TIROBA-422149 format. One record per residue (C-alpha): residue in three letters; residue number from 1; x, y, z. Coordinates in Angstrom, 2 decimals. Example, Ala and Ser with C-alpha at 12.3 -4.5 7.8 and 13.67 -1.06 7.14 Angstrom:
<lumgus>
   tilum   torgu        px        py        pz
     Ala       1     12.30     -4.50      7.80
     Ser       2     13.67     -1.06      7.14
</lumgus>
This chain:
<lumgus>
   tilum   torgu        px        py        pz
     Met       1      0.03     -0.01     -0.02
     Gly       2      1.29      3.48     -0.86
     Arg       3      2.40      5.93      1.79
     Cys       4     -0.68      8.19      1.37
     Ser       5     -3.01      5.22      1.56
     Leu       6     -1.35      3.88      4.69
     Leu       7     -1.30      7.29      6.38
     Leu       8     -5.04      7.70      5.87
     Leu       9     -5.87      4.19      6.97
     Leu      10     -4.18      4.91     10.28
     Leu      11     -6.75      7.63     10.80
     Ala      12     -9.72      5.28     10.52
     Ser      13    -10.02      4.85     14.24
     Leu      14    -10.26      8.56     14.82
     Thr      15    -13.55      9.14     13.01
     Pro      16    -17.06      7.77     13.40
     Gly      17    -17.64      5.47     10.44
     Ala      18    -20.11      3.92      8.17
     Ala      19    -19.28      0.93      6.09
     Ser      20    -17.11     -0.21      3.17
     Pro      21    -17.15      0.50     -0.63
     Val      22    -17.14      0.30     -5.44
     Ser      23    -20.16      1.35     -9.01
     Pro      24    -24.14      1.68     -9.38
     Ser      25    -26.61     -0.56    -10.93
     Leu      26    -25.65     -3.86    -12.27
     Arg      27    -27.46     -5.42    -15.05
     Ala      28    -28.65     -2.72    -17.40
     Pro      29    -26.41     -1.16    -19.96
     Ser      30    -27.79      2.12    -18.66
     Ser      31    -26.11      1.78    -15.24
     Leu      32    -24.09      4.86    -14.32
     Pro      33    -20.91      5.43    -12.38
     Trp      34    -22.75      8.42    -10.85
     Ser      35    -20.53     11.35    -11.39
     Thr      36    -21.48     13.08     -8.31
     Ser      37    -18.71     15.22     -7.32
     Phe      38    -19.03     17.29     -4.41
     Gly      39    -21.51     19.13     -2.22
     Ser      40    -22.18     22.77     -2.12
     Arg      41    -22.80     25.06      0.78
     Pro      42    -26.42     26.12      0.50
     Thr      43    -25.70     29.69      1.47
     Ile      44    -23.11     30.23     -1.28
     Thr      45    -24.02     30.45     -4.98
     Pro      46    -20.98     29.98     -7.22
     Lys      47    -20.52     32.92     -9.56
     Tyr      48    -19.49     32.05    -13.10
     Ser      49    -20.01     33.13    -16.68
     Ile      50    -21.56     30.83    -19.27
     Arg      51    -19.72     30.62    -22.57
     Tyr      52    -19.69     28.51    -25.69
     Ile      53    -17.08     27.26    -28.19
     Gln      54    -17.65     25.81    -31.64
     Gln      55    -16.33     22.25    -31.68
     Lys      56    -15.99     19.83    -34.57
     Val      57    -18.42     16.95    -34.32
     Asp      58    -15.57     14.64    -35.47
     His      59    -12.06     15.60    -34.47
     Phe      60    -10.50     12.55    -36.12
     Gly      61    -12.02     12.62    -39.62
     Phe      62    -11.79     15.01    -42.50
     Asn      63    -15.08     14.43    -44.32
     Ile      64    -17.49     15.93    -41.82
     Asp      65    -17.28     19.72    -41.34
     Arg      66    -20.27     19.94    -38.96
     Thr      67    -19.73     21.78    -35.69
     Phe      68    -21.73     22.20    -32.48
     Lys      69    -21.70     24.56    -29.52
     Gln      70    -20.02     23.18    -26.44
     Arg      71    -21.02     24.94    -23.23
     Tyr      72    -18.42     25.78    -20.61
     Leu      73    -18.33     27.90    -17.47
     Ile      74    -15.57     30.19    -16.16
     Ala      75    -15.04     31.69    -12.70
     Asp      76    -12.01     33.95    -12.29
     Asn      77    -12.76     35.78     -9.03
     Tyr      78     -9.48     34.63     -7.46
     Trp      79     -7.43     34.12    -10.60
     Lys      80     -4.00     35.80    -10.70
     Glu      81     -1.96     36.23    -13.82
     Asp      82      1.19     36.24    -11.74
     Gly      83      1.79     32.68    -10.54
     Gly      84     -1.76     31.59    -11.03
     Ser      85     -3.23     28.34    -12.36
     Ile      86     -6.24     26.97    -14.23
     Leu      87     -8.29     24.24    -12.64
     Phe      88    -10.11     22.45    -15.46
     Tyr      89    -13.09     20.30    -14.62
     Thr      90    -13.49     17.41    -17.07
     Gly      91    -17.23     17.32    -17.48
     Asn      92    -18.98     14.00    -17.29
     Glu      93    -22.42     12.51    -17.86
     Gly      94    -24.72     15.38    -17.04
     Asp      95    -25.56     19.07    -17.03
     Ile      96    -22.40     21.11    -16.37
     Ile      97    -24.17     23.73    -14.28
     Trp      98    -25.33     21.06    -11.95
     Phe      99    -21.76     19.80    -11.48
     Cys     100    -20.41     23.33    -11.14
     Asn     101    -22.86     24.30     -8.43
     Asn     102    -21.94     21.16     -6.52
     Thr     103    -18.14     21.02     -6.89
     Gly     104    -17.27     22.53     -3.55
     Phe     105    -13.58     21.51     -3.41
     Met     106    -12.62     23.51     -6.48
     Trp     107    -14.37     26.63     -5.13
     Asp     108    -12.78     26.13     -1.72
     Ile     109     -9.23     26.09     -3.04
     Ala     110     -9.55     28.70     -5.83
     Glu     111     -8.09     31.57     -3.83
     Glu     112     -5.19     29.43     -2.40
     Met     113     -4.35     28.23     -5.93
     Lys     114     -4.86     31.68     -7.50
     Ala     115     -6.97     29.74     -9.91
     Met     116     -9.32     30.31    -12.76
     Leu     117    -12.00     27.63    -12.62
     Val     118    -13.22     26.18    -15.91
     Phe     119    -16.09     23.64    -16.12
     Ala     120    -16.36     21.97    -19.57
     Glu     121    -19.57     20.25    -20.51
     His     122    -19.25     16.75    -22.01
     Arg     123    -20.59     16.40    -25.55
     Tyr     124    -24.11     14.89    -25.73
     Tyr     125    -24.95     16.12    -22.21
     Gly     126    -26.66     19.26    -20.99
     Glu     127    -26.80     21.79    -23.81
     Ser     128    -23.81     20.44    -25.72
     Leu     129    -25.71     18.38    -28.28
     Pro     130    -23.85     17.77    -31.57
     Phe     131    -27.12     17.22    -33.55
     Gly     132    -29.54     19.09    -31.42
     Ala     133    -32.83     17.28    -30.88
     Asp     134    -31.68     14.51    -33.20
     Ser     135    -28.53     13.70    -31.11
     Phe     136    -30.05     10.54    -29.62
     Ser     137    -32.22      9.54    -32.58
     Asp     138    -30.04      6.63    -33.72
     Ser     139    -26.54      5.15    -33.54
     Arg     140    -25.45      7.14    -36.58
     His     141    -25.97     10.41    -34.73
     Leu     142    -24.49      8.94    -31.55
     Asn     143    -21.36      7.65    -33.29
     Phe     144    -19.33     10.61    -32.03
     Leu     145    -20.14     10.04    -28.31
     Thr     146    -16.79      8.61    -27.22
     Thr     147    -14.18      9.37    -24.59
     Glu     148    -11.67     10.15    -27.30
     Gln     149    -13.89     12.81    -28.84
     Ala     150    -14.68     14.27    -25.42
     Leu     151    -11.01     14.53    -24.52
     Ala     152    -10.31     16.20    -27.87
     Asp     153    -13.03     18.74    -27.09
     Phe     154    -11.27     19.52    -23.79
     Ala     155     -7.90     19.81    -25.54
     Lys     156     -9.24     22.26    -28.08
     Leu     157    -11.01     24.28    -25.43
     Ile     158     -7.83     24.68    -23.35
     Lys     159     -5.87     25.81    -26.39
     Tyr     160     -8.66     28.25    -27.23
     Leu     161     -8.69     29.70    -23.69
     Lys     162     -4.92     30.14    -23.65
     Arg     163     -5.05     31.89    -27.01
     Thr     164     -7.91     34.24    -26.22
     Ile     165     -7.66     35.11    -22.49
     Pro     166     -4.89     37.61    -21.74
     Gly     167     -2.50     36.19    -19.18
     Ala     168     -3.58     32.57    -19.53
     Arg     169     -1.15     31.50    -22.20
     Asn     170      1.72     30.66    -19.90
     Gln     171     -0.21     29.16    -16.99
     Pro     172     -0.35     25.59    -15.80
     Val     173     -3.62     23.67    -16.18
     Ile     174     -4.70     20.92    -13.80
     Ala     175     -7.52     18.49    -14.70
     Leu     176    -10.01     17.50    -12.00
     Gly     177    -12.99     15.21    -12.02
     Gly     178    -14.99     12.66    -10.05
     Ser     179    -16.29      9.24    -11.05
     Tyr     180    -16.53      9.13    -14.91
     Gly     181    -15.18     12.69    -14.81
     Gly     182    -12.29     11.42    -12.72
     Met     183    -11.59      8.75    -15.35
     Leu     184    -11.56     11.50    -17.99
     Ala     185     -9.22     13.62    -15.87
     Ala     186     -6.73     10.75    -15.59
     Trp     187     -7.02      9.84    -19.22
     Phe     188     -6.66     13.52    -20.27
     Arg     189     -3.34     13.73    -18.45
     Met     190     -2.25     10.48    -20.14
     Lys     191     -3.28     11.53    -23.67
     Tyr     192     -2.51     15.29    -23.53
     Pro     193      0.36     15.69    -21.03
     His     194      1.49     18.81    -22.82
     Leu     195     -1.80     20.54    -21.99
     Val     196     -2.27     19.63    -18.30
     Val     197      0.51     19.42    -15.76
     Gly     198     -1.39     16.91    -13.60
     Ala     199     -4.77     15.42    -12.74
     Leu     200     -6.82     14.72     -9.66
     Ala     201     -8.98     11.65    -10.46
     Ser     202    -11.46     11.11     -7.59
     Ser     203    -13.42      7.85     -7.38
     Ala     204    -12.25      6.97    -10.88
     Pro     205    -12.76      3.25    -11.66
     Ile     206    -10.27      3.12    -14.54
     Trp     207     -9.76     -0.60    -13.96
     Gln     208    -13.40     -1.69    -13.86
     Phe     209    -12.98     -3.21    -17.32
     Asn     210    -12.38     -6.48    -19.10
     Asp     211    -11.22     -8.74    -16.23
     Leu     212     -8.76     -6.11    -14.80
     Val     213    -10.62     -6.60    -11.51
     Pro     214    -13.10     -9.33    -10.46
     Cys     215    -16.69     -8.49    -11.49
     Asp     216    -17.96     -9.20     -7.96
     Val     217    -15.82     -6.63     -6.15
     Phe     218    -18.42     -3.85     -6.57
     Met     219    -21.31     -5.65     -4.87
     Lys     220    -19.08     -6.96     -2.12
     Ile     221    -18.13     -3.45     -1.16
     Val     222    -21.79     -2.34     -1.06
     Thr     223    -22.50     -5.34      1.15
     Thr     224    -19.63     -4.51      3.55
     Asp     225    -20.94     -0.99      3.85
     Phe     226    -24.35     -2.29      5.01
     Ser     227    -23.04     -5.13      7.12
     Gln     228    -20.80     -2.70      9.13
     Ser     229    -23.62     -0.21      9.52
     Gly     230    -25.97     -2.33     11.62
     Pro     231    -26.57     -5.89     12.95
     Asn     232    -28.45     -8.17     10.55
     Cys     233    -28.61     -5.39      7.98
     Ser     234    -27.05     -7.10      4.94
     Glu     235    -28.50    -10.45      6.00
     Ser     236    -32.00     -8.98      6.06
     Ile     237    -31.59     -7.48      2.61
     Arg     238    -30.26    -10.78      1.28
     Arg     239    -33.39    -12.51      2.64
     Ser     240    -35.69     -9.94      1.13
     Trp     241    -35.28    -11.15     -2.47
     Asp     242    -36.80    -14.58     -1.75
     Ala     243    -39.40    -12.95      0.47
     Ile     244    -40.49    -10.76     -2.49
     Asn     245    -40.62    -13.83     -4.75
     Arg     246    -42.75    -15.81     -2.29
     Leu     247    -45.21    -12.99     -1.70
     Ala     248    -45.48    -12.21     -5.45
     Lys     249    -46.56    -15.76     -6.20
     Lys     250    -49.47    -15.72     -3.71
     Gly     251    -52.96    -14.84     -4.92
     Pro     252    -53.12    -11.18     -3.92
     Gly     253    -49.36    -10.87     -3.59
     Leu     254    -48.71     -8.29     -6.33
     Arg     255    -51.40     -6.02     -4.91
     Trp     256    -50.07     -6.50     -1.38
     Leu     257    -46.49     -5.67     -2.45
     Ser     258    -47.70     -2.57     -4.34
     Glu     259    -49.56     -1.31     -1.32
     Ala     260    -46.90     -2.27      1.29
     Leu     261    -44.19     -0.49     -0.71
     His     262    -46.45      2.46     -1.60
     Leu     263    -45.64      2.14     -5.27
     Cys     264    -46.90      4.87     -7.61
     Thr     265    -47.45      2.24    -10.33
     Pro     266    -48.96     -1.01     -9.05
     Leu     267    -47.37     -4.34     -9.99
     Thr     268    -49.70     -6.13    -12.38
     Lys     269    -47.69     -9.15    -13.61
     Leu     270    -44.91    -11.32    -12.39
     Gln     271    -42.50     -9.71    -14.91
     Asp     272    -42.85     -6.47    -12.97
     Val     273    -41.26     -8.10     -9.94
     Gln     274    -37.79     -8.34    -11.49
     His     275    -37.88     -4.62    -12.33
     Leu     276    -38.94     -3.93     -8.71
     Lys     277    -36.00     -5.92     -7.36
     Asp     278    -33.56     -4.21     -9.74
     Trp     279    -34.86     -0.83     -8.59
     Ile     280    -34.45     -1.79     -4.89
     Ala     281    -30.95     -3.14     -5.54
     Glu     282    -29.93      0.07     -7.29
     Thr     283    -31.22      2.04     -4.31
     Trp     284    -28.92      0.14     -1.94
     Val     285    -26.04      0.81     -4.35
     Asn     286    -26.77      4.51     -4.46
     Leu     287    -26.99      4.69     -0.70
     Ala     288    -23.55      3.14     -0.37
     Met     289    -22.11      5.70     -2.82
     Val     290    -23.60      8.71     -1.06
     Asp     291    -23.02      7.50      2.50
     Tyr     292    -21.84     10.95      3.60
     Pro     293    -21.28     12.07      7.21
     Tyr     294    -23.77     14.95      7.01
     Glu     295    -27.13     15.72      5.42
     Ser     296    -26.83     15.98      1.60
     Asn     297    -29.04     16.28     -1.42
     Phe     298    -26.89     15.11     -4.33
     Leu     299    -28.86     12.16     -5.66
     Gln     300    -31.76     12.65     -3.22
     Pro     301    -32.21     14.59      0.04
     Leu     302    -30.63     12.28      2.66
     Pro     303    -29.73     12.26      6.33
     Ala     304    -26.18     11.99      7.66
     Trp     305    -24.74      8.44      7.36
     Pro     306    -27.86      7.28      5.50
     Val     307    -26.81      3.60      5.43
     Lys     308    -26.78      3.56      9.20
     Val     309    -30.26      5.12      9.20
     Val     310    -31.48      2.49      6.74
     Cys     311    -29.98     -0.32      8.75
     Gln     312    -32.00      0.66     11.86
     Tyr     313    -34.94     -1.03     10.15
     Phe     314    -33.15     -4.39      9.91
     Lys     315    -32.07     -5.01     13.48
     Tyr     316    -34.02     -8.18     13.90
     Ser     317    -33.40    -11.38     11.93
     Asn     318    -35.83    -14.07     10.83
     Val     319    -38.88    -11.85     10.88
     Pro     320    -41.94    -12.92      8.75
     Asp     321    -41.90    -12.01      5.08
     Thr     322    -44.62     -9.40      5.44
     Leu     323    -42.81     -7.61      8.25
     Leu     324    -39.49     -7.78      6.38
     Leu     325    -41.09     -6.08      3.36
     Arg     326    -42.66     -3.37      5.55
     Asn     327    -39.13     -2.78      6.91
     Ile     328    -37.87     -2.61      3.30
     Phe     329    -40.42      0.13      2.67
     Gln     330    -39.25      2.10      5.70
     Ala     331    -35.63      1.76      4.50
     Leu     332    -36.52      2.84      0.94
     Asn     333    -38.41      5.77      2.41
     Val     334    -35.12      7.07      3.87
     Tyr     335    -33.78      7.44      0.31
     Tyr     336    -36.90      8.47     -1.55
     Asn     337    -38.86     10.44      1.02
     Tyr     338    -36.50     11.91      3.62
     Ser     339    -38.11     15.30      2.91
     Gly     340    -41.55     13.78      3.61
     Gln     341    -42.98     15.19      0.37
     Ala     342    -43.39     11.98     -1.65
     Lys     343    -46.90     10.45     -1.70
     Cys     344    -45.67      7.21     -3.32
     Leu     345    -42.46      5.59     -4.56
     Asn     346    -41.65      5.73     -8.25
     Val     347    -39.79      2.63     -9.46
     Ser     348    -38.73      4.49    -12.64
     Glu     349    -36.46      6.89    -10.81
     Thr     350    -33.47      6.46     -8.57
     Ala     351    -31.54      9.76     -8.88
     Thr     352    -31.63     13.36    -10.12
     Ser     353    -32.64     14.07    -13.72
     Ser     354    -29.49     16.17    -14.15
     Leu     355    -27.57     12.99    -14.92
     Gly     356    -27.79     12.04    -18.60
     Val     357    -29.14      8.51    -18.43
     Gln     358    -29.79      8.32    -22.18
     Gly     359    -26.28      9.29    -23.18
     Trp     360    -24.67      7.03    -20.62
     Ser     361    -26.80      4.09    -21.73
     Tyr     362    -25.18      4.45    -25.17
     Gln     363    -21.68      4.83    -23.78
     Ala     364    -22.10      1.75    -21.58
     Cys     365    -23.04     -0.12    -24.77
     Thr     366    -19.95      0.91    -26.68
     Glu     367    -16.71      1.78    -24.74
     Met     368    -17.75      1.99    -21.10
     Val     369    -18.40     -1.68    -20.44
     Met     370    -17.80     -2.17    -16.71
     Pro     371    -18.73     -5.73    -15.62
     Thr     372    -20.43     -6.32    -12.29
     Cys     373    -21.79     -9.60    -10.83
     Ser     374    -23.11    -11.01     -7.57
     Asp     375    -23.41    -14.49     -6.04
     Gly     376    -25.84    -13.97     -3.18
     Val     377    -23.39    -15.55     -0.73
     Asp     378    -20.48    -13.12     -0.36
     Asp     379    -22.83    -10.22     -1.10
     Met     380    -26.40     -9.29     -0.20
     Phe     381    -27.81     -9.35     -3.73
     Glu     382    -29.49    -11.97     -5.86
     Pro     383    -27.06    -14.15     -7.81
     His     384    -26.32    -12.56    -11.17
     Ser     385    -23.48    -13.62    -13.43
     Trp     386    -21.83    -11.40    -15.98
     Asn     387    -23.00    -12.55    -19.39
     Met     388    -21.33    -10.60    -22.19
     Lys     389    -23.50    -12.11    -24.91
     Glu     390    -26.70    -11.17    -23.10
     Tyr     391    -25.30     -7.68    -22.44
     Ser     392    -24.30     -7.29    -26.08
     Asp     393    -27.71     -8.46    -27.32
     Asp     394    -29.48     -5.96    -25.01
     Cys     395    -27.29     -3.18    -26.37
     Phe     396    -27.97     -4.16    -29.97
     Lys     397    -31.69     -4.28    -29.29
     Gln     398    -31.57     -0.85    -27.65
     Trp     399    -29.09      1.05    -29.81
     Gly     400    -28.14     -1.14    -32.77
     Val     401    -24.51     -1.30    -31.57
     Arg     402    -22.24     -4.02    -30.10
     Pro     403    -19.92     -3.23    -27.15
     Arg     404    -16.13     -3.31    -27.41
     Pro     405    -15.21     -4.44    -23.89
     Ser     406    -11.46     -4.35    -24.43
     Trp     407    -11.23     -0.95    -26.17
     Ile     408    -10.81      1.25    -23.04
     Pro     409     -7.84     -0.81    -21.71
     Thr     410     -6.38     -0.77    -25.25
     Met     411     -6.76      3.00    -25.52
     Tyr     412     -5.59      3.99    -22.05
     Gly     413     -3.25      1.15    -21.00
     Gly     414     -5.25     -0.82    -18.47
     Lys     415     -2.93     -1.48    -15.53
     Asn     416      0.20     -0.65    -17.57
     Ile     417      0.26      3.09    -16.84
     Ser     418      3.54      3.50    -14.98
     Ser     419      5.05      5.60    -17.81
     His     420      2.63      8.42    -16.91
     Thr     421      3.17     11.06    -14.22
     Asn     422      1.39     13.51    -11.96
     Ile     423     -1.95     11.83    -11.32
     Ile     424     -3.60     11.56     -7.93
     Phe     425     -6.11      8.71     -7.60
     Ser     426     -8.33      9.15     -4.54
     Asn     427    -10.92      6.61     -3.38
     Gly     428    -13.22      6.39     -0.40
     Glu     429    -13.37      3.07      1.40
     Leu     430    -17.19      3.21      1.47
     Asp     431    -17.44      3.82     -2.25
     Pro     432    -18.37      0.75     -4.30
     Trp     433    -16.49      2.09     -7.31
     Ser     434    -13.20      1.97     -5.36
     Gly     435    -12.89     -1.73     -6.27
     Gly     436    -12.13     -0.66     -9.83
     Gly     437     -9.91      2.20     -8.84
     Val     438     -6.19      2.68     -8.16
     Thr     439     -5.73      2.21     -4.42
     Lys     440     -1.92      1.75     -4.22
     Asp     441      0.84      4.08     -5.35
     Ile     442      2.21      2.96     -8.75
     Thr     443      5.17      5.38     -8.88
     Asp     444      6.29      8.45     -6.95
     Thr     445      4.04     10.56     -9.14
     Leu     446      1.11      8.21     -9.70
     Leu     447     -0.29      8.42     -6.23
     Ala     448     -3.18      6.67     -4.49
     Ile     449     -5.06      8.09     -1.51
     Val     450     -7.53      5.83      0.26
     Ile     451    -10.05      7.68      2.48
     Pro     452    -11.42      5.81      5.52
     Asn     453    -15.08      6.62      6.08
     Gly     454    -15.21      8.23      2.67
     Ala     455    -17.99      7.64      0.14
     His     456    -18.13      8.50     -3.56
     His     457    -15.65     11.34     -4.22
     Leu     458    -16.19     12.83     -0.78
     Asp     459    -12.95     14.79     -1.26
     Leu     460    -14.52     16.78     -4.15
     Arg     461    -17.44     17.89     -2.02
     Ala     462    -17.28     21.23     -0.23
     Ser     463    -15.56     21.36      3.15
     Asn     464    -17.96     20.55      5.99
     Ala     465    -17.56     20.73      9.76
     Leu     466    -18.65     17.08      9.95
     Asp     467    -16.02     15.85      7.53
     Pro     468    -13.94     12.94      8.88
     Val     469    -10.30     13.77      9.65
     Ser     470     -9.34     11.47      6.83
     Val     471    -10.97     13.61      4.11
     Gln     472     -9.55     16.80      5.62
     Leu     473     -6.08     15.31      5.32
     Thr     474     -6.81     14.03      1.82
     Arg     475     -7.68     17.51      0.59
     Ser     476     -4.55     18.94      2.17
     Leu     477     -2.45     16.33      0.42
     Glu     478     -4.15     16.99     -2.89
     Val     479     -3.53     20.75     -2.67
     Lys     480      0.07     20.07     -1.67
     Tyr     481      0.70     17.98     -4.79
     Met     482     -1.14     20.37     -7.07
     Lys     483      0.89     23.32     -5.74
     Gln     484      4.05     21.35     -6.44
     Trp     485      2.95     20.76    -10.04
     Val     486      2.35     24.46    -10.43
     Thr     487      5.76     25.33     -8.94
     Asp     488      7.51     22.81    -11.18
     Phe     489      5.77     24.31    -14.19
     Tyr     490      6.97     27.81    -13.48
     Val     491     10.48     26.59    -12.74
     Arg     492     10.58     24.93    -16.17
     Leu     493      9.09     28.02    -17.82
     Arg     494     11.80     30.26    -16.35
     Lys     495     14.50     27.90    -17.53
     Met     496     13.10     27.91    -21.05
     Asn     497     13.09     31.75    -21.05
</lumgus>
């Protein structure tokens, strides 16, 4: 284990904890590595300007001249031309304003880093639609939704900013991102090292591909989170699947389940039951990811340590099926109705609409194939093997494309990345995606920070008085390394001049 990882693990005993962590829903090609990053202080509204740049739809071909408007945001309140820096957020699968308003860490350190903040929207998300309303009409229009094209957008935007903003030309740029955005930040540094001096890749599962890690690691981490958060918690959830099946097969079972779980849309046929179970399973996954030490409202309004709150409903083992399902409802209510405003539970929604589910569904069917599986023994979920043929057939039925599961490791090196430099990989122990992340130092400049009691990119959220000591130290280390990259840049610049 690397020195940063070990140092943070030593702090685990100092902070009140939740459970252990790795990526959301399992079976559908539409499952997202939720790019949450961050939490914002409700009393502070980030001030930024909204701008646009014309980007080529296809950076790598010469036959298509079509362009589109990519949206980006700039905040330069604390930027200094003398010794300053540019912190560049590599936008991920959602509306960039939503990410900007919730990326507290970047706003917190802007003054200390003398930084201009830039938030670049990912193509095919938010307003940055290459074909407007037709962008998702078919695979022909979606053919340009790739990581390579998105990184090329970022590269062109940085060159444009340096050319057009007085004082920015000779300044170091650092890429930052969380979840899929963290993957992009790391890959951007790998592919365009002349444009960014380093990258902070938070909760970035760059190894959740093609047998680089076991497919069951994700669900095991979710289970550990729940098992450590209350007695009989994971065991009760494991029992619930068979309880649902038994109740569904009884005469009035579907109606009883619909009423007991307060579903907005009643179950009418046995096929609905699998969708119900998938929705419940994704809820447990999301709770593990956003198991933050204070109230938050990223995916949903939630209490502090929400997994612990959920597990209070599963204290007793071997309860009757009907009581277990009523407890399941109370637990689901923590996630879907903490505000007390919901009149029923909608099995078609698990998170904010600001995430681009449609675009991610296509990406998961092409490049972003991240296998997950469960066995129902070492985890609390129903057994579900990873079946590439079934996955591919689902993708073809939905989008008319076949996945390339080995393309991302081919493009970005898989685990053979030691030739790169200046990347910080941070992962929270409670985050299910950490199983596909870099959790040990690779070299002196490819650094891993493991955060005890940390959920999905907790370090990118705004500073909070209830933050564990571990995340406070993590942010200090991250700023220390970023400052060093900036210093090294200016030393090299002076030598060149």
